[in-house]
N, C-alpha and C positions, 0 to 999 in steps of 0.2 A: 495154306493161303493160296488164292488164285492170282493170276498174272495181273489181272485188272486193278484188284485191290492193292497189290504191291506196288503198281505203276502209280497209283494215287497216293499212297503213304510214303514212298520213297522221297519225293521232293520235300514233303512236309517234315521228313525227319532231316534230310541233308541240307535244306535251306538254313533253318536256324543253327544247325551244327556247324555249318560252314562260317557263319557270322561269328559264333563263339570262338571258334578256332582262329579266325582272322584277328580277333580283338586280342586273344592271348598272344598270338605272334607279334602283334604290334607292341605290346608290353614288353615282351621278351627281347624283341629287337633293341628297344631303347637301353635294355639292361646290358644286352651283349656288346653294344657300342662302347660301354664304359670299362670292359674287360681288357687286360693287356694282351698283346698280340700272341704271347706264349700260352695264356688261358685259353684264347680262342682256338689255337692250333690243337691244343689237348682236347677241347670240346669237339672239334671235327673229328679227330682221331676215335674218340668214344662213340660219337653218333655213328660213324662209319662201322665201327665193330659192331655196335649193338644192332644196327639195321642188318649186317651181314648175318649175324647169329640169329635174328627173327625170320630173316629169309630161309636160312637153313632149316630152323625148326618147323617151318611151315612147309617145307618142301620145294621152296623156290630157290633154284640154284642153277649156275650155269656150270655144265659139265664139259671139261676140257681135257684134251689129250696133252700131257705135258710134253710130248715130243713135237707136237706140230701146232702152232699158234693160229694157223688157218682154220683148222678145225674148231677151235674155240670160238672164233669169230663167227663161224657158221651157225653156232647153236643159238645165236642171239636171235629175237624175234623183232619185228618192226617196232614194238613198244620200247623194247630195251635200247634199241638204237635211237629212238626219239628221246629217250631219258639221257642218254649219254650226250647227246647233241645239245639238249636243253641245259644240261650242267656245264658243259664246256662253254656255251654261251653266257651263262652266268658268271662264270670264272673270268671270262674275258672282259665282260662289262664291268666287273669289280676291279680288274686290273687297269682299266682304262679310266676309272674314276678319278678325278683330280684329288690329289692329296690335300688335306686340311693343313693350313699353314699354322704352325704354333706361335703363339704370341712371344715377342722377344722383349 
């Protein structure tokens, strides 16, 4: 398949797929909100473990020298740094979110 055809087909596939994934995420989000904090923490650990295993199976990994933390940080590329910053911002925003008051 040549590049021009791929450039035309990609948005046609990605656009509807993005919509479907977003709808599923919205449904999942309302379900996750009903879970207990412990269940949510377990889900986060499972997702992190699964993503790490998938990354390892596909050959995406960060090689670190166990004796030097600086060399590990130097192996991160710009996209990895952006992902870490985005995650940190998401966690910070969640932490700043006002807590819901429980009815008394």
